[in-house]
MARMAR-782716 format. One record per residue: residue in one letter; residue number from 1; x, z, y of N, C-alpha, C, O in turn. Coordinates in Angstrom, 1 decimal. Each point is the difference from the previous one (the first is absolute). Example, Ala and Ser with C-alpha at 12.3 -4.5 7.8 and 13.67 -1.06 7.14 Angstrom:
2
   type   seq     n.xx     n.zz     n.yy    ca.xx    ca.zz    ca.yy     c.xx     c.zz     c.yy     o.xx     o.zz     o.yy
      A     1     13.2      7.8     -5.7     -0.9      0.0      1.2      0.9      0.0      1.2      1.0      0.7      0.0
      S     2     -1.4     -1.4      1.1      0.9      0.0      1.1     -0.8      0.8      1.1      0.5      0.1      1.1
end
This chain:
106
   type   seq     n.xx     n.zz     n.yy    ca.xx    ca.zz    ca.yy     c.xx     c.zz     c.yy     o.xx     o.zz     o.yy
      R     1      0.8      0.1     -1.2     -0.7      0.1      1.2      0.7     -0.2      1.2      1.2      0.5      0.1
      D     2     -1.5     -1.3      1.0      0.8     -0.1      0.9     -0.5      0.8      1.0     -1.2      0.0      0.2
      T     3      2.0      1.0      0.8     -0.4      0.8      0.9      1.2     -0.3      0.9      0.9     -0.7     -0.4
      P     4     -0.9      1.4      1.9      1.1      0.0      0.8      1.4      0.8     -0.7      1.2     -0.3      0.2
      T     5     -1.7      1.2     -0.9      1.2      0.7     -0.7      0.7     -0.8     -0.9      1.2     -0.4      0.2
      T     6     -1.8     -0.1     -1.1      0.6     -0.9     -0.8      0.6     -1.5      0.5      0.8     -0.7     -0.7
      A     7     -1.2      0.4      1.8      0.4     -1.3      0.8      1.2      0.6      0.5      1.0     -0.7     -0.1
      R     8     -0.9      1.8      0.7      1.3      0.6      0.8      1.0      0.3     -0.9      1.2     -0.2      0.3
      R     9     -1.6      0.7     -1.7      1.0      0.4     -1.1      0.5     -1.4     -0.4      1.2      0.0     -0.3
      S    10     -1.8     -1.3      0.1      0.5     -1.1     -0.2      0.9     -0.4      0.5      1.0     -0.3     -0.6
      I    11     -1.2      0.2      2.1      1.0     -0.6      1.0      1.1      0.9     -0.2      1.0     -0.5     -0.5
      L    12     -1.0      1.7      0.7      1.3      1.1      0.2      0.7     -0.5     -1.4      1.2     -0.3      0.0
      S    13     -1.9      0.4     -1.2      0.9     -0.3     -1.4      0.7     -1.3      0.3      1.2     -0.1     -0.2
      Q    14     -1.8     -0.8      0.6      0.5     -1.3      0.1      1.3     -0.2      1.2      1.0     -0.8      0.0
      H    15     -1.3      1.6      0.7      1.0     -0.1      1.2      1.1      1.1     -0.6      1.1     -0.4      0.4
      Y    16     -1.1      1.3     -1.1      0.9      0.7     -0.5      0.9     -0.7     -1.0      1.2      0.1     -0.1
      R    17     -1.8     -1.0     -0.8      0.6     -0.7     -0.9      0.9     -0.8      0.6      1.2      0.1     -0.3
      W    18     -1.6     -1.0      1.3      0.7     -1.0      0.8      1.3      0.7      0.5      1.1     -0.5     -0.2
      A    19     -1.4      1.9      0.9      1.3      0.7      0.3      1.2      0.0     -0.8      1.2     -0.2      0.3
      I    20     -1.9      0.8     -1.5      1.0      0.6     -1.1      0.7     -1.7     -0.6      1.2     -0.1     -0.3
      K    21     -2.0     -0.8      0.3      0.5     -1.4     -0.5      1.1     -0.3      1.2      0.9     -0.7     -0.3
      A    22     -1.1      1.1      1.3      0.9     -0.6      1.2      1.3      0.7      0.1      0.9     -0.4      0.7
      G    23     -0.9      1.8     -1.7      1.2      0.6      0.1      0.0      1.1      1.0      1.0      0.5      0.4
      G    24     -2.3     -0.2     -0.1      0.0      1.4      0.9      0.0      1.0     -0.9     -0.4     -0.2     -1.1
      R    25      0.7      1.5      1.6     -0.2      1.3     -0.8     -0.7      0.9      0.9      0.3      0.1      1.2
      F    26     -1.2      0.7     -1.7     -0.7      1.0      0.7      0.5      1.4     -0.2      0.4      0.5     -1.0
      V    27     -0.6      0.0      2.2      0.6      1.4     -0.2     -1.2      1.1      0.7     -0.9     -0.3      0.7
      A    28      1.2      1.5     -1.1     -1.1      0.9      0.5      0.8      0.6      1.1      1.2     -0.3      0.2
      Q    29     -2.1      1.2      0.6      0.5      0.8      1.3      1.6      0.5     -0.2      0.9     -0.3      0.8
      G    30     -0.7      0.9     -1.6      1.3      0.6     -0.3      1.0     -1.0     -0.4      1.2      0.4     -0.3
      G    31     -1.4     -1.6      0.3      0.9     -0.9     -0.4      0.1     -0.4     -1.4      0.5     -1.1     -0.3
      Q    32     -1.0      2.0     -0.7     -0.1     -0.2     -1.4     -0.6     -1.3     -0.4     -1.1     -0.4      0.6
      P    33      1.7     -0.5     -1.6     -0.8     -1.4     -0.4     -1.3      0.4     -0.6     -0.2      1.0     -0.7
      I    34     -0.7     -1.7      1.1     -1.4      0.1     -0.9      0.3     -1.0     -1.1      0.6     -1.0      0.3
      P    35     -1.0      1.4     -1.6      0.3     -0.9     -0.9     -0.8     -0.9      0.0     -1.2      0.2      0.4
      E    36      1.9     -1.7     -1.0     -0.8     -1.2     -0.1     -1.0     -0.2     -1.0      0.4      0.2     -1.1
      K    37     -1.5     -0.7      1.3     -0.8     -0.1     -1.1     -0.7     -1.5      0.2     -0.5     -0.3      1.1
      E    38      0.5     -0.5     -2.2      0.1     -1.3      0.1     -1.6     -0.3     -0.4     -0.5     -1.1      0.4
      S    39     -0.1      1.9     -1.0     -1.6     -0.3     -0.3     -0.8      1.3      0.3      0.7      1.0      0.2
      F    40     -1.9     -1.0      0.0     -0.8      1.4      0.1     -1.7     -0.6      0.1     -0.3     -1.0      0.6
      S    41     -0.4      1.8     -1.2     -1.5     -0.3     -0.4     -0.6     -0.2      1.4      0.5      0.3      1.1
      Q    42     -1.7     -1.0     -1.3     -0.7     -0.3      1.1     -0.4      1.2      0.8      0.0      0.0      1.2
      D    43     -0.2      1.1     -1.9     -0.5      1.4      0.7      1.1      0.6      0.6     -0.1      1.0      0.7
      E    44      1.3     -1.6     -0.9      1.3      0.9      0.3      0.4     -0.3      1.3     -0.1     -1.2      0.4
      E    45      0.7      2.0      0.5      0.4     -0.1      1.5      1.7     -0.6     -0.5      0.5      0.3     -1.1
      P    46      0.2     -1.0      1.9      1.1     -0.5     -0.1      0.9      1.1      0.1     -0.6      1.1      0.4
      P    47      2.1     -0.9     -0.7      0.7      0.9      0.4      0.1      0.4      1.4     -0.1      1.1      0.5
      A    48      0.4     -2.3      0.2      0.1      0.0      1.6     -0.8     -0.7      0.6     -0.5     -1.1     -0.5
      V    49      0.3      1.6      1.9     -1.0     -1.0      0.8      0.7     -1.2      0.4      1.2      0.1      0.4
      C    50     -1.6     -1.1     -0.3      0.6     -1.2      0.8     -0.9     -1.0      0.3     -0.8     -0.5     -0.9
      E    51      0.9      0.1      2.1     -0.7     -1.0      0.6      0.6     -0.9      0.4      0.9      0.3      0.9
      I    52     -0.9     -1.8     -1.2      0.7     -1.0      0.8     -0.9     -0.8      0.7     -1.0     -0.4     -0.6
      S    53      1.3     -0.1      1.9     -0.7     -0.6      0.8      0.0     -1.6     -0.5      1.0     -0.6     -0.4
      P    54     -2.4      0.0      0.4      0.0     -1.6     -0.4      0.9     -0.7      0.9      0.2     -1.2     -0.3
      L    55      0.4      1.7      1.5      0.7     -0.6      1.0      1.4     -0.2     -0.4      0.7     -0.8      0.5
      V    56     -0.4      1.7     -1.4      1.3      0.1     -0.5      0.2     -0.6     -1.4      1.1     -0.4     -0.3
      S    57     -2.1      0.5     -0.5     -0.1     -0.6     -1.3     -1.3     -0.1     -0.7     -0.6      1.1     -0.2
      Y    58      0.1     -2.1     -0.1     -1.3     -0.2     -0.5     -0.1      0.2     -1.4     -0.8      0.9     -0.4
      F    59      1.4     -1.4     -0.4      0.1      0.0     -1.5      1.4      0.8     -0.8      0.4     -0.3     -1.1
      G    60      0.2      1.2      2.1      1.3      0.6     -0.3      1.2     -0.7      0.2      1.1      0.6      0.0
      E    61     -1.2     -1.8      0.3      1.4     -1.0      0.2      0.6      0.7      1.4     -0.5      0.5      1.0
      G    62      1.6     -0.8     -1.5      1.2      0.2      1.3      0.4      1.4      0.3      0.7      0.3      0.9
      L    63     -1.3      0.6     -1.8      0.3      1.5      0.3      1.3      0.7     -0.2      0.4      1.0      0.4
      E    64      0.2     -2.0     -1.4      1.6      0.7     -0.3      0.8      0.2      1.4      0.7      1.0      0.2
      K    65     -0.8     -1.9      0.7      0.8      0.1      1.2     -0.2      1.1      0.9      0.7      0.1      1.0
      Y    66     -1.9      0.7     -1.3     -0.3      1.0      0.7      0.0      1.4     -1.0      0.2      1.1      0.5
      M    67     -0.3     -1.2     -1.6     -0.2      1.1     -1.0      1.2      0.4     -0.9      0.1      1.2     -0.4
      R    68      0.8     -2.4      0.1      1.0      0.5     -1.1      1.0      1.1      0.4      0.6     -0.1      1.1
      G    69     -0.4      0.8     -1.8      0.8      1.0     -0.1     -0.3      1.1      1.1      0.8      0.8      0.4
      K    70     -2.1     -0.9      0.1     -0.5      1.0      0.9     -0.8      1.2     -0.6     -0.9      0.0     -0.8
      N    71      1.4      1.1      1.5     -1.1      1.2     -0.5     -1.1      0.1      1.2      0.1      0.3      1.2
      L    72     -1.3     -0.5     -1.8     -1.3      0.0      0.7     -0.7      1.3     -0.1      0.0      0.7     -1.0
      P    73     -0.7     -0.2      2.1     -0.4      1.1      0.0     -1.6     -0.2     -0.3     -0.6     -1.0      0.4
      S    74      0.0      1.9     -1.1     -1.2     -0.1     -0.3     -1.1      0.9      1.0      0.1      1.2      0.0
      P    75     -1.0     -1.6      0.8     -0.5     -1.3      0.0      0.8     -1.1      0.6      0.8      0.4      0.9
      F    76     -0.8     -1.5     -1.2      0.8     -1.1      0.6     -0.5     -1.0      0.4     -0.5     -0.8     -0.9
      L    77      0.5      0.4      2.3     -0.8     -1.3      0.5      0.9     -0.9      0.3      0.9      0.5      0.6
      L    78     -1.0     -1.7     -0.8      1.1     -1.1      0.2     -0.8     -0.9      1.1     -0.7     -0.9     -0.4
      D    79      0.8      1.0      1.5     -0.9     -0.8      0.9      1.3     -1.0      0.5      1.1      0.1     -0.5
      E    80     -1.4     -1.0      1.5      1.1     -0.8      0.7      1.0      0.7      0.4      1.1     -0.2     -0.5
      S    81     -1.2      1.1      1.5      1.0      0.8      0.7      0.8      0.6     -1.3      1.2     -0.3      0.0
      K    82     -1.5      1.1     -0.9      0.9      0.5     -0.9      0.7     -1.1     -0.8      1.2      0.2     -0.4
      A    83     -1.8     -1.3      0.1      0.8     -1.0     -0.7      1.1     -0.7      0.8      1.0     -0.5     -0.5
      E    84     -1.2      0.6      1.8      1.2     -0.5      0.9      0.9      1.1     -0.2      1.1     -0.3     -0.1
      F    85     -1.3      1.7      0.0      0.9      1.1      0.0      0.7      0.0     -1.5      1.1      0.2     -0.3
      L    86     -2.0     -0.5     -0.6      0.8      0.0     -1.4      0.9     -1.1     -0.2      0.9      0.1     -0.9
      A    87     -1.2     -1.2      1.6      0.8     -1.1     -0.1      1.3      0.0      0.7      0.7     -1.0      0.1
      L    88     -0.4      2.2      0.4      1.4      0.2      0.4      1.1      0.5     -0.9      1.1      0.2      0.2
      G    89     -1.8      0.0     -1.3      1.0      0.4     -1.1      0.2      1.8      0.0     -0.9      0.8      0.2
      E    90      2.2     -0.6     -0.3      0.2      1.5     -0.2     -0.5      0.9      1.4     -0.1      1.2     -0.1
      A    91      0.0     -1.9      1.2     -0.6      0.7      1.0     -1.3      0.1      0.1     -0.6      0.7      0.9
      G    92      0.0     -1.5     -1.9     -1.3      0.1     -0.2     -0.7      1.0     -1.2     -1.0     -0.2     -0.6
      Q    93      1.7      1.2      0.6     -0.4      1.3     -1.0     -0.9      0.6      0.8      0.2      0.3      1.2
      L    94     -1.5      0.0     -2.1     -1.0      1.0      0.7      0.3      1.5     -0.3      0.8      0.3     -1.0
      H    95     -1.4      0.4      1.8      0.1      1.4     -0.2     -1.3      0.7      0.4     -0.5     -0.6      0.9
      F    96     -0.2      1.8     -1.4     -1.1      0.5      0.1     -0.2      0.2      1.5      0.8      0.6      0.8
      G    97     -1.9     -0.9     -0.4     -0.4      0.4      1.5      0.5     -1.1      1.0     -0.6      0.0      1.1
      Q    98      1.6     -0.9     -1.4      1.0     -1.0      0.7     -1.1     -0.7      0.7     -0.9     -0.5     -0.7
      K    99      0.9      0.3      2.1     -0.7     -1.0      0.6      0.7     -1.4      0.3      1.1      0.0      0.5
      V   100     -1.6     -0.9     -0.8      0.7     -1.4      0.1     -0.6     -0.8      1.2     -1.1     -0.4      0.1
      H   101      2.4      0.3      0.7     -0.6     -0.9      1.4      0.9     -1.3     -0.1      1.2      0.0     -0.2
      I   102     -1.9     -1.1      0.3      0.6     -1.1     -0.2     -0.2     -0.7      1.5     -1.1     -0.1      0.5
      F   103      2.0     -0.3      0.2      0.1     -1.1      1.0      0.4     -1.4     -0.2      1.1     -0.3     -0.4
      L   104     -2.0     -0.5      0.6      0.4     -1.5     -0.4      0.1     -0.9      1.4     -0.8      0.2      1.0
      K   105      1.8     -1.1     -1.1      0.1     -0.8      1.2     -1.1     -1.0     -0.1     -0.4     -0.3     -1.1
      N   106      0.0     -0.1      2.3     -0.8     -1.3     -0.4      0.6     -1.2      0.5     -0.5     -1.1     -0.2
end
């Protein structure tokens, strides 16, 4: 049965799988790794909360350049600004509570 809860869970699960496939690692607030889980039941929440803007990736394509080797806090939202920040490489590591400010030239 489809409900707002099952729709949310489905989207978050798909985005979590995309992030793991792209080489990202989720960490808890204390910095300890959140164990990866490849599959989970339809009624189960993903181990980490991850949302990816369709303006960054529509089907999970191209996420490696933003996520490979990165420690990602949960909850994690990958929007256009954060994608630009993560594309910087090592300088693009995220920390809990860190605000990202990006200034783009016109």
